[in-house]
C-alpha positions in Angstrom: 0.0 0.1 -0.1 1.0 3.5 -0.9 2.6 5.8 2.2 0.1 8.7 2.1 0.6 12.1 4.1 -1.4 15.0 4.2 -0.5 18.3 5.7 -3.7 20.3 7.2 -5.0 22.9 9.5 -8.0 21.8 11.5 -10.6 24.0 10.2 -9.9 24.0 6.5 -12.9 22.9 4.4 -10.7 21.7 1.6 -8.6 20.0 3.8 -11.6 17.9 5.3 -12.9 17.0 2.1 -9.6 15.6 0.9 -9.4 13.6 4.2 -13.1 12.5 3.4 -11.9 11.1 0.1 -9.1 9.3 1.2 -11.2 8.0 4.2 -13.8 6.6 1.8 -11.4 4.6 -0.2 -10.0 3.2 2.8 -6.5 4.9 2.5 -4.5 5.1 5.9 -2.7 8.4 6.0 -0.3 10.4 8.3 -1.6 13.8 9.0 0.1 16.5 10.0 -1.8 19.4 11.5 0.3 22.4 11.1 -2.1 25.3 12.6 -0.1 28.6 12.8 3.3 26.4 12.6 5.4 28.5 10.2 8.4 26.3 10.6 6.3 23.3 9.6 4.4 25.2 6.7 7.9 25.9 5.2 9.0 22.3 5.7 5.7 21.4 3.6 6.4 24.0 1.3 9.9 22.6 0.6 8.3 19.3 -0.1 5.9 20.5 -2.5 7.8 22.5 -4.9 7.2 25.6 -3.2 3.4 25.4 -2.6 2.1 26.6 0.5 -1.7 26.1 0.0 -3.3 23.6 2.3 -3.9 20.9 2.3 -0.8 19.4 0.4 -1.0 15.9 -0.2 2.1 13.3 -0.7 1.8 10.1 -2.0 4.9 7.9 -1.8 6.9 11.0 -1.3 5.7 12.7 -4.3 3.8 15.9 -4.1 -0.1 15.1 -5.5 -1.2 18.8 -4.6 -4.0 20.2 -2.8 -7.8 19.0 -2.7 -8.7 19.7 -6.1 -5.7 17.9 -7.4 -6.7 15.0 -5.4 -10.4 14.5 -6.9 -9.2 15.2 -10.1 -7.0 12.2 -10.2 -9.8 10.2 -8.6 -12.2 11.3 -11.7 -9.5 10.5 -14.3 -9.0 7.1 -12.5 -5.3 7.9 -11.8 -5.8 8.0 -8.0 -6.0 3.8 -7.5 -3.3 3.1 -9.5 -1.1 5.8 -7.2 -2.6 4.1 -4.1 -1.5 0.6 -5.2 2.3 1.3 -5.5 4.3 0.9 -2.6 7.1 3.5 -1.6 
């Protein structure tokens, strides 16, 4: 199974939607809640090729993007393929 990580803020609606989609698919993920933690946000941005919006999702250490990107991959049928590969 793939290694899935997601950086979130507690009350971010896009973060909640992304986590819901992953949960609906039965995906276990590691969540990094970075509310107000600028140092953690910088770590995230470094990993996400400079992107600072939330959420930021990584599958097997590859930056996937945010909530819309995750839903787009799902609609295209590509998310399942990514989730089946292990790191």
